[in-house]
N, CA and C atoms as an extended XYZ file, in Angstrom:
486
Properties=species:S:1:pos:R:3:atomname:S:1:resname:S:1:resid:I:1 pbc="F F F"
N       -86.104      146.996       53.055 N   MET     1
C       -84.660      146.947       53.124 CA  MET     1
C       -84.115      146.854       51.694 C   MET     1
N       -83.233      147.769       51.350 N   ASP     2
C       -82.667      147.747       49.999 CA  ASP     2
C       -81.342      146.971       49.981 C   ASP     2
N       -80.811      146.784       48.803 N   MET     3
C       -79.610      145.968       48.610 CA  MET     3
C       -78.390      146.531       49.339 C   MET     3
N       -78.294      147.856       49.427 N   THR     4
C       -77.129      148.425       50.116 CA  THR     4
C       -77.132      148.059       51.595 C   THR     4
N       -78.293      147.976       52.195 N   GLN     5
C       -78.376      147.584       53.600 CA  GLN     5
C       -78.051      146.106       53.791 C   GLN     5
N       -78.419      145.286       52.839 N   ILE     6
C       -78.137      143.851       52.937 CA  ILE     6
C       -76.633      143.598       52.914 C   ILE     6
N       -75.929      144.318       52.061 N   PHE     7
C       -74.494      144.087       51.899 CA  PHE     7
C       -73.625      145.007       52.740 C   PHE     7
N       -74.235      145.840       53.550 N   ASP     8
C       -73.469      146.750       54.409 CA  ASP     8
C       -72.876      145.975       55.584 C   ASP     8
N       -71.565      146.028       55.737 N   ILE     9
C       -70.881      145.343       56.838 CA  ILE     9
C       -70.121      146.334       57.710 C   ILE     9
N       -70.573      147.567       57.713 N   THR    10
C       -69.929      148.603       58.512 CA  THR    10
C       -69.829      148.122       59.958 C   THR    10
N       -68.719      148.247       60.586 N   PRO    11
C       -67.571      149.099       60.329 CA  PRO    11
C       -66.494      148.444       59.467 C   PRO    11
N       -66.743      147.250       58.994 N   TYR    12
C       -65.774      146.544       58.150 CA  TYR    12
C       -66.023      146.935       56.705 C   TYR    12
N       -65.109      146.557       55.819 N   ASP    13
C       -65.317      146.927       54.418 CA  ASP    13
C       -65.025      145.749       53.498 C   ASP    13
N       -65.790      145.718       52.420 N   TRP    14
C       -65.671      144.622       51.455 CA  TRP    14
C       -64.299      144.529       50.794 C   TRP    14
N       -63.661      145.644       50.425 N   PRO    15
C       -62.323      145.487       49.827 CA  PRO    15
C       -61.346      144.760       50.753 C   PRO    15
N       -61.410      145.038       52.037 N   SER    16
C       -60.523      144.350       52.983 CA  SER    16
C       -60.887      142.880       53.115 C   SER    16
N       -62.167      142.585       53.201 N   ILE    17
C       -62.616      141.189       53.307 CA  ILE    17
C       -62.200      140.409       52.059 C   ILE    17
N       -62.427      140.985       50.893 N   LEU    18
C       -62.067      140.303       49.644 CA  LEU    18
C       -60.556      140.143       49.512 C   LEU    18
N       -59.807      141.139       49.970 N   THR    19
C       -58.345      141.025       49.956 CA  THR    19
C       -57.899      139.903       50.886 C   THR    19
N       -58.522      139.802       52.054 N   ALA    20
C       -58.185      138.727       52.993 CA  ALA    20
C       -58.482      137.361       52.387 C   ALA    20
N       -59.621      137.237       51.723 N   ILE    21
C       -59.968      135.972       51.065 CA  ILE    21
C       -58.955      135.651       49.968 C   ILE    21
N       -58.613      136.651       49.164 N   PHE    22
C       -57.656      136.438       48.075 CA  PHE    22
C       -56.282      136.041       48.617 C   PHE    22
N       -55.780      136.813       49.579 N   CYS    23
C       -54.434      136.544       50.107 CA  CYS    23
C       -54.371      135.176       50.779 C   CYS    23
N       -55.358      134.890       51.633 N   GLY    24
C       -55.389      133.569       52.258 CA  GLY    24
C       -55.592      132.471       51.234 C   GLY    24
N       -56.428      132.751       50.246 N   GLY    25
C       -56.730      131.760       49.219 CA  GLY    25
C       -55.545      131.361       48.372 C   GLY    25
N       -54.724      132.333       47.977 N   ILE    26
C       -53.594      131.957       47.106 CA  ILE    26
C       -52.516      131.202       47.872 C   ILE    26
N       -52.326      131.548       49.135 N   ILE    27
C       -51.361      130.790       49.938 CA  ILE    27
C       -51.928      129.403       50.220 C   ILE    27
N       -53.197      129.343       50.584 N   GLY    28
C       -53.844      128.060       50.842 CA  GLY    28
C       -53.913      127.179       49.611 C   GLY    28
N       -54.079      127.792       48.442 N   PHE    29
C       -54.115      127.043       47.188 CA  PHE    29
C       -52.803      126.307       46.958 C   PHE    29
N       -51.681      126.989       47.190 N   GLU    30
C       -50.371      126.353       47.030 CA  GLU    30
C       -50.230      125.191       47.999 C   GLU    30
N       -50.643      125.389       49.249 N   ARG    31
C       -50.544      124.339       50.269 CA  ARG    31
C       -51.452      123.160       49.924 C   ARG    31
N       -52.660      123.455       49.481 N   GLN    32
C       -53.621      122.400       49.181 CA  GLN    32
C       -53.212      121.608       47.948 C   GLN    32
N       -52.684      122.280       46.931 N   LEU    33
C       -52.220      121.576       45.732 CA  LEU    33
C       -51.170      120.535       46.067 C   LEU    33
N       -50.359      120.821       47.077 N   ARG    34
C       -49.288      119.908       47.454 CA  ARG    34
C       -49.707      118.937       48.549 C   ARG    34
N       -50.990      118.956       48.907 N   GLY    35
C       -51.493      118.010       49.894 CA  GLY    35
C       -51.059      118.311       51.315 C   GLY    35
N       -50.790      119.549       51.607 N   LYS    36
C       -50.333      119.954       52.937 CA  LYS    36
C       -51.499      120.444       53.784 C   LYS    36
N       -51.323      120.439       55.103 N   PRO    37
C       -52.373      121.010       55.947 CA  PRO    37
C       -52.505      122.515       55.685 C   PRO    37
N       -53.552      123.087       56.153 N   VAL    38
C       -53.805      124.527       56.032 CA  VAL    38
C       -54.019      124.882       54.560 C   VAL    38
N       -55.111      124.389       54.018 N   GLY    39
C       -55.449      124.644       52.622 CA  GLY    39
C       -56.181      125.960       52.428 C   GLY    39
N       -56.931      126.042       51.353 N   ILE    40
C       -57.605      127.282       50.951 CA  ILE    40
C       -58.571      127.768       52.026 C   ILE    40
N       -59.433      126.906       52.470 N   ARG    41
C       -60.472      127.283       53.436 CA  ARG    41
C       -59.855      127.798       54.739 C   ARG    41
N       -58.933      127.022       55.303 N   THR    42
C       -58.305      127.399       56.571 CA  THR    42
C       -57.514      128.689       56.425 C   THR    42
N       -56.769      128.821       55.353 N   SER    43
C       -55.949      130.018       55.143 CA  SER    43
C       -56.808      131.271       55.023 C   SER    43
N       -57.883      131.180       54.260 N   ALA    44
C       -58.772      132.334       54.116 CA  ALA    44
C       -59.401      132.698       55.458 C   ALA    44
N       -59.801      131.700       56.234 N   LEU    45
C       -60.418      131.975       57.531 CA  LEU    45
C       -59.437      132.604       58.517 C   LEU    45
N       -58.192      132.165       58.507 N   ILE    46
C       -57.182      132.760       59.390 CA  ILE    46
C       -56.975      134.226       59.032 C   ILE    46
N       -56.861      134.522       57.746 N   THR    47
C       -56.617      135.891       57.312 CA  THR    47
C       -57.821      136.790       57.615 C   THR    47
N       -59.025      136.307       57.327 N   ILE    48
C       -60.232      137.091       57.621 CA  ILE    48
C       -60.390      137.278       59.128 C   ILE    48
N       -60.197      136.225       59.881 N   GLY    49
C       -60.342      136.311       61.333 CA  GLY    49
C       -59.403      137.314       61.952 C   GLY    49
N       -58.158      137.293       61.518 N   THR    50
C       -57.193      138.250       62.043 CA  THR    50
C       -57.593      139.669       61.681 C   THR    50
N       -58.014      139.873       60.438 N   TYR    51
C       -58.496      141.192       60.024 CA  TYR    51
C       -59.658      141.647       60.914 C   TYR    51
N       -60.633      140.788       61.143 N   LEU    52
C       -61.813      141.163       61.927 CA  LEU    52
C       -61.470      141.493       63.374 C   LEU    52
N       -60.614      140.687       63.996 N   PHE    53
C       -60.224      140.979       65.379 CA  PHE    53
C       -59.557      142.348       65.491 C   PHE    53
N       -58.615      142.609       64.612 N   LEU    54
C       -57.888      143.868       64.716 CA  LEU    54
C       -58.736      145.056       64.274 C   LEU    54
N       -59.485      144.910       63.190 N   ALA    55
C       -60.341      146.006       62.729 CA  ALA    55
C       -61.393      146.344       63.785 C   ALA    55
N       -61.850      145.351       64.518 N   SER    56
C       -62.827      145.597       65.577 CA  SER    56
C       -62.258      146.495       66.669 C   SER    56
N       -60.995      146.332       66.989 N   THR    57
C       -60.402      147.164       68.042 CA  THR    57
C       -60.323      148.629       67.633 C   THR    57
N       -60.216      148.890       66.339 N   PHE    58
C       -60.143      150.280       65.886 CA  PHE    58
C       -61.462      151.015       66.128 C   PHE    58
N       -62.547      150.274       66.262 N   TRP    59
C       -63.857      150.885       66.450 CA  TRP    59
C       -64.255      150.991       67.916 C   TRP    59
N       -63.494      150.384       68.785 N   LEU    60
C       -63.771      150.491       70.211 CA  LEU    60
C       -63.188      151.799       70.729 C   LEU    60
N       -63.922      152.485       71.561 N   THR    61
C       -63.431      153.761       72.083 CA  THR    61
C       -63.297      153.678       73.593 C   THR    61
N       -62.069      153.841       74.043 N   SER    62
C       -61.763      153.858       75.462 CA  SER    62
C       -60.291      154.206       75.613 C   SER    62
N       -59.953      154.700       76.763 N   ASP    63
C       -58.539      154.993       77.026 CA  ASP    63
C       -57.745      153.708       77.242 C   ASP    63
N       -58.451      152.607       77.460 N   HIS    64
C       -57.784      151.345       77.769 CA  HIS    64
C       -57.638      150.426       76.561 C   HIS    64
N       -58.078      150.859       75.403 N   ILE    65
C       -58.003      150.030       74.201 CA  ILE    65
C       -56.655      150.257       73.526 C   ILE    65
N       -55.940      149.156       73.286 N   ASP    66
C       -54.631      149.229       72.642 CA  ASP    66
C       -54.563      148.145       71.564 C   ASP    66
N       -54.662      148.541       70.289 N   PRO    67
C       -54.615      147.538       69.214 CA  PRO    67
C       -53.359      146.665       69.233 C   PRO    67
N       -52.251      147.190       69.734 N   SER    68
C       -51.038      146.370       69.759 CA  SER    68
C       -51.200      145.178       70.699 C   SER    68
N       -52.017      145.304       71.718 N   ARG    69
C       -52.285      144.174       72.610 CA  ARG    69
C       -53.104      143.111       71.887 C   ARG    69
N       -54.024      143.544       71.050 N   VAL    70
C       -54.813      142.585       70.273 CA  VAL    70
C       -53.897      141.824       69.323 C   VAL    70
N       -52.986      142.533       68.681 N   ILE    71
C       -52.023      141.875       67.789 CA  ILE    71
C       -51.232      140.827       68.569 C   ILE    71
N       -50.778      141.184       69.764 N   GLY    72
C       -50.035      140.232       70.589 CA  GLY    72
C       -50.846      138.994       70.930 C   GLY    72
N       -52.130      139.185       71.226 N   GLN    73
C       -52.989      138.046       71.545 CA  GLN    73
C       -53.272      137.195       70.309 C   GLN    73
N       -53.400      137.830       69.157 N   VAL    74
C       -53.579      137.077       67.906 CA  VAL    74
C       -52.347      136.214       67.656 C   VAL    74
N       -51.171      136.786       67.861 N   ILE    75
C       -49.930      136.031       67.658 CA  ILE    75
C       -49.881      134.829       68.591 C   ILE    75
N       -50.286      135.027       69.841 N   THR    76
C       -50.302      133.921       70.800 CA  THR    76
C       -51.279      132.836       70.358 C   THR    76
N       -52.481      133.228       69.977 N   GLY    77
C       -53.472      132.263       69.532 CA  GLY    77
C       -53.050      131.519       68.285 C   GLY    77
N       -52.446      132.235       67.369 N   ILE    78
C       -51.963      131.616       66.127 CA  ILE    78
C       -50.858      130.612       66.439 C   ILE    78
N       -50.062      130.901       67.458 N   GLY    79
C       -49.018      129.957       67.874 CA  GLY    79
C       -49.602      128.606       68.253 C   GLY    79
N       -50.760      128.620       68.911 N   PHE    80
C       -51.421      127.358       69.266 CA  PHE    80
C       -51.908      126.621       68.022 C   PHE    80
N       -52.446      127.352       67.053 N   LEU    81
C       -52.858      126.704       65.802 CA  LEU    81
C       -51.653      126.091       65.096 C   LEU    81
N       -50.567      126.853       65.042 N   GLY    82
C       -49.351      126.357       64.400 CA  GLY    82
C       -48.818      125.116       65.084 C   GLY    82
N       -48.841      125.112       66.420 N   ALA    83
C       -48.365      123.948       67.163 CA  ALA    83
C       -49.236      122.733       66.867 C   ALA    83
N       -50.499      122.975       66.595 N   GLY    84
C       -51.417      121.881       66.298 CA  GLY    84
C       -51.126      121.175       64.986 C   GLY    84
N       -50.507      121.847       64.035 N   VAL    85
C       -50.212      121.185       62.757 CA  VAL    85
C       -48.830      120.548       62.747 C   VAL    85
N       -48.046      120.826       63.802 N   MET    86
C       -46.718      120.222       63.883 CA  MET    86
C       -46.818      118.933       64.686 C   MET    86
N       -45.988      117.982       64.331 N   MET    87
C       -45.960      116.735       65.086 CA  MET    87
C       -44.570      116.130       65.037 C   MET    87
N       -44.301      115.254       65.971 N   ASN    88
C       -43.036      114.549       66.040 CA  ASN    88
C       -43.300      113.105       65.637 C   ASN    88
N       -42.673      112.662       64.577 N   LYS    89
C       -42.868      111.302       64.070 CA  LYS    89
C       -41.510      110.638       63.956 C   LYS    89
N       -41.262      109.653       64.784 N   ASP    90
C       -39.993      108.914       64.769 CA  ASP    90
C       -38.795      109.857       64.911 C   ASP    90
N       -38.916      110.848       65.785 N   GLY    91
C       -37.815      111.767       66.035 CA  GLY    91
C       -37.698      112.907       65.042 C   GLY    91
N       -38.545      112.939       64.017 N   ALA    92
C       -38.506      114.019       63.025 CA  ALA    92
C       -39.722      114.920       63.229 C   ALA    92
N       -39.490      116.207       63.280 N   VAL    93
C       -40.579      117.162       63.430 CA  VAL    93
C       -41.119      117.479       62.042 C   VAL    93
N       -42.428      117.376       61.879 N   ALA    94
C       -43.068      117.653       60.588 CA  ALA    94
C       -44.102      118.756       60.778 C   ALA    94
N       -44.386      119.469       59.716 N   GLY    95
C       -45.413      120.501       59.754 CA  GLY    95
C       -44.908      121.890       60.068 C   GLY    95
N       -43.606      122.078       60.107 N   VAL    96
C       -43.054      123.377       60.473 CA  VAL    96
C       -43.402      124.430       59.420 C   VAL    96
N       -43.348      124.076       58.161 N   THR    97
C       -43.680      125.045       57.113 CA  THR    97
C       -45.156      125.418       57.175 C   THR    97
N       -46.020      124.459       57.438 N   SER    98
C       -47.442      124.772       57.578 CA  SER    98
C       -47.683      125.676       58.782 C   SER    98
N       -46.967      125.432       59.874 N   ALA    99
C       -47.077      126.298       61.051 CA  ALA    99
C       -46.598      127.717       60.721 C   ALA    99
N       -45.523      127.808       59.963 N   ALA   100
C       -45.030      129.125       59.554 CA  ALA   100
C       -46.016      129.815       58.617 C   ALA   100
N       -46.693      129.040       57.776 N   ALA   101
C       -47.710      129.607       56.880 CA  ALA   101
C       -48.859      130.195       57.695 C   ALA   101
N       -49.273      129.507       58.759 N   ILE   102
C       -50.323      130.031       59.636 CA  ILE   102
C       -49.881      131.361       60.236 C   ILE   102
N       -48.659      131.428       60.650 N   TRP   103
C       -48.104      132.641       61.257 CA  TRP   103
C       -48.125      133.800       60.261 C   TRP   103
N       -47.687      133.560       59.047 N   ILE   104
C       -47.657      134.628       58.041 CA  ILE   104
C       -49.067      135.006       57.607 C   ILE   104
N       -49.996      134.065       57.593 N   LEU   105
C       -51.389      134.392       57.259 CA  LEU   105
C       -51.962      135.393       58.260 C   LEU   105
N       -51.669      135.188       59.536 N   ALA   106
C       -52.131      136.141       60.556 CA  ALA   106
C       -51.468      137.503       60.356 C   ALA   106
N       -50.198      137.501       60.032 N   ALA   107
C       -49.497      138.776       59.788 CA  ALA   107
C       -50.123      139.513       58.607 C   ALA   107
N       -50.501      138.786       57.576 N   ILE   108
C       -51.148      139.404       56.419 CA  ILE   108
C       -52.514      139.964       56.816 C   ILE   108
N       -53.237      139.270       57.691 N   GLY   109
C       -54.498      139.794       58.205 CA  GLY   109
C       -54.309      141.107       58.938 C   GLY   109
N       -53.224      141.219       59.697 N   VAL   110
C       -52.905      142.475       60.390 CA  VAL   110
C       -52.627      143.580       59.372 C   VAL   110
N       -51.851      143.255       58.351 N   ILE   111
C       -51.527      144.241       57.316 CA  ILE   111
C       -52.794      144.749       56.643 C   ILE   111
N       -53.726      143.858       56.391 N   ILE   112
C       -55.004      144.245       55.786 CA  ILE   112
C       -55.783      145.150       56.737 C   ILE   112
N       -55.803      144.799       58.024 N   ALA   113
C       -56.564      145.580       59.005 CA  ALA   113
C       -56.043      147.007       59.141 C   ALA   113
N       -54.755      147.199       58.941 N   ILE   114
C       -54.227      148.562       59.060 CA  ILE   114
C       -54.280      149.314       57.729 C   ILE   114
N       -54.890      148.678       56.728 N   GLY   115
C       -55.204      149.376       55.489 CA  GLY   115
C       -54.215      149.258       54.351 C   GLY   115
N       -53.283      148.352       54.453 N   HIS   116
C       -52.284      148.199       53.393 CA  HIS   116
C       -52.632      147.003       52.501 C   HIS   116
N       -53.704      147.155       51.741 N   LEU   117
C       -54.223      146.043       50.940 CA  LEU   117
C       -53.255      145.621       49.836 C   LEU   117
N       -52.678      146.587       49.133 N   HIS   118
C       -51.751      146.238       48.042 CA  HIS   118
C       -50.502      145.538       48.578 C   HIS   118
N       -50.003      145.997       49.702 N   ALA   119
C       -48.831      145.351       50.307 CA  ALA   119
C       -49.169      143.914       50.708 C   ALA   119
N       -50.373      143.703       51.233 N   ALA   120
C       -50.782      142.357       51.625 CA  ALA   120
C       -50.809      141.417       50.427 C   ALA   120
N       -51.315      141.901       49.304 N   ILE   121
C       -51.360      141.077       48.084 CA  ILE   121
C       -49.948      140.762       47.610 C   ILE   121
N       -49.094      141.757       47.580 N   LYS   122
C       -47.709      141.546       47.136 CA  LYS   122
C       -46.973      140.570       48.049 C   LYS   122
N       -47.181      140.717       49.358 N   LEU   123
C       -46.513      139.808       50.294 CA  LEU   123
C       -47.062      138.391       50.193 C   LEU   123
N       -48.337      138.247       49.917 N   SER   124
C       -48.912      136.916       49.717 CA  SER   124
C       -48.304      136.234       48.503 C   SER   124
N       -48.129      136.993       47.442 N   LEU   125
C       -47.480      136.447       46.245 CA  LEU   125
C       -46.032      136.069       46.540 C   LEU   125
N       -45.361      136.861       47.364 N   LEU   126
C       -43.989      136.548       47.763 CA  LEU   126
C       -43.949      135.241       48.560 C   LEU   126
N       -44.905      135.047       49.452 N   VAL   127
C       -44.972      133.810       50.241 CA  VAL   127
C       -45.141      132.606       49.318 C   VAL   127
N       -46.046      132.712       48.355 N   VAL   128
C       -46.251      131.611       47.409 CA  VAL   128
C       -44.963      131.360       46.613 C   VAL   128
N       -44.281      132.425       46.213 N   ALA   129
C       -43.016      132.270       45.477 CA  ALA   129
C       -41.976      131.552       46.333 C   ALA   129
N       -41.924      131.875       47.607 N   ILE   130
C       -40.976      131.201       48.506 CA  ILE   130
C       -41.341      129.727       48.650 C   ILE   130
N       -42.605      129.449       48.926 N   LEU   131
C       -43.030      128.056       49.114 CA  LEU   131
C       -42.771      127.216       47.870 C   LEU   131
N       -43.124      127.734       46.728 N   TYR   132
C       -42.961      127.007       45.473 CA  TYR   132
C       -41.498      127.017       45.015 C   TYR   132
N       -40.865      128.171       45.135 N   GLY   133
C       -39.487      128.324       44.651 CA  GLY   133
C       -38.490      127.473       45.401 C   GLY   133
N       -38.594      127.418       46.719 N   VAL   134
C       -37.669      126.600       47.494 CA  VAL   134
C       -37.879      125.123       47.187 C   VAL   134
N       -39.114      124.727       46.972 N   ASP   135
C       -39.384      123.345       46.588 CA  ASP   135
C       -38.696      123.012       45.267 C   ASP   135
N       -38.770      123.923       44.297 N   LEU   136
C       -38.067      123.711       43.021 CA  LEU   136
C       -36.559      123.618       43.227 C   LEU   136
N       -36.028      124.497       44.065 N   LEU   137
C       -34.595      124.457       44.342 CA  LEU   137
C       -34.189      123.140       44.982 C   LEU   137
N       -34.983      122.657       45.926 N   GLU   138
C       -34.670      121.385       46.587 CA  GLU   138
C       -34.697      120.217       45.610 C   GLU   138
N       -35.575      120.277       44.631 N   LYS   139
C       -35.651      119.205       43.642 CA  LYS   139
C       -34.479      119.242       42.667 C   LYS   139
N       -33.935      120.429       42.427 N   ASN   140
C       -32.896      120.581       41.408 CA  ASN   140
C       -31.486      120.731       41.950 C   ASN   140
N       -31.331      121.014       43.223 N   ILE   141
C       -30.001      121.150       43.822 CA  ILE   141
C       -29.895      120.122       44.943 C   ILE   141
N       -29.122      119.081       44.697 N   LYS   142
C       -29.043      117.956       45.622 CA  LYS   142
C       -28.573      118.372       47.014 C   LYS   142
N       -27.698      119.344       47.114 N   ALA   143
C       -27.168      119.763       48.412 CA  ALA   143
C       -28.271      120.299       49.326 C   ALA   143
N       -29.361      120.802       48.765 N   LEU   144
C       -30.455      121.328       49.586 CA  LEU   144
C       -31.333      120.229       50.162 C   LEU   144
N       -31.135      119.003       49.716 N   GLY   145
C       -31.932      117.884       50.190 CA  GLY   145
C       -31.223      117.036       51.225 C   GLY   145
N       -30.228      117.591       51.889 N   ARG   146
C       -29.467      116.839       52.897 CA  ARG   146
C       -30.030      117.053       54.290 C   ARG   146
N       -29.588      116.201       55.194 N   GLY   147
C       -29.927      116.355       56.612 CA  GLY   147
C       -31.420      116.267       56.860 C   GLY   147
N       -31.939      117.222       57.621 N   VAL   148
C       -33.359      117.188       57.975 CA  VAL   148
C       -34.246      117.423       56.768 C   VAL   148
N       -33.686      117.928       55.672 N   HIS   149
C       -34.470      118.193       54.472 CA  HIS   149
C       -34.500      117.012       53.507 C   HIS   149
N       -33.810      115.920       53.865 N   ALA   150
C       -33.845      114.725       53.026 CA  ALA   150
C       -35.241      114.133       53.089 C   ALA   150
N       -35.751      113.757       51.959 N   LYS   151
C       -37.090      113.190       51.892 CA  LYS   151
C       -36.979      111.692       51.670 C   LYS   151
N       -37.538      110.956       52.602 N   ILE   152
C       -37.605      109.504       52.465 CA  ILE   152
C       -38.917      109.219       51.756 C   ILE   152
N       -38.862      108.570       50.621 N   LYS   153
C       -40.036      108.444       49.757 CA  LYS   153
C       -41.245      107.840       50.460 C   LYS   153
N       -41.103      106.725       51.128 N   SER   154
C       -42.272      106.103       51.743 CA  SER   154
C       -42.795      106.940       52.907 C   SER   154
N       -41.915      107.545       53.662 N   TYR   155
C       -42.325      108.358       54.803 CA  TYR   155
C       -42.974      109.659       54.346 C   TYR   155
N       -42.374      110.345       53.375 N   SER   156
C       -42.893      111.651       52.972 CA  SER   156
C       -44.231      111.539       52.261 C   SER   156
N       -44.480      110.444       51.553 N   ARG   157
C       -45.765      110.290       50.862 CA  ARG   157
C       -46.895      110.014       51.847 C   ARG   157
N       -46.616      109.189       52.848 N   SER   158
C       -47.704      108.771       53.735 CA  SER   158
C       -47.950      109.720       54.892 C   SER   158
N       -46.928      110.440       55.357 N   THR   159
C       -47.113      111.236       56.572 CA  THR   159
C       -46.684      112.674       56.432 C   THR   159
N       -46.322      113.126       55.266 N   SER   160
C       -45.822      114.489       55.122 CA  SER   160
C       -46.869      115.485       55.589 C   SER   160
N       -46.476      116.340       56.544 N   ARG   161
C       -47.383      117.347       57.089 CA  ARG   161
C       -46.801      118.740       56.910 C   ARG   161
N       -45.721      118.891       56.204 N   ASP   162
C       -45.083      120.197       56.057 CA  ASP   162
C       -45.630      120.815       54.841 C   ASP   162
């Protein structure tokens, strides 16, 4: 057995797998740096998993195979993961941003599976810019820290899940 056979993952491809790892990794890196759920490992696995599920359907041959149904089932399954990171603590819902990150990670996996690797990278960078940029805005513009976005220091340090 030569090296090409060892690293052959046909029908999948290494550029897509590496793109999924990169895209999930950079979003997960931002989340992990801030101590939020859904860090590097989880984000990369969600993106790779979504890519593998959808790419697998492209290789199945039958009149009854519909990749859009697989996408719908991935969205449903991801919804359960997202619900798992959200919680209600003293009447306040926490973890919504992490749940939304899970949702976008799956969407990026779909984008990779349909072959738009550069778009997936650009959108991942946009997600990181949104996550980081809005946090900067909230720190610098007091009006953005009102209502449900107000951070109570003792509560947000000990139980923050968003």
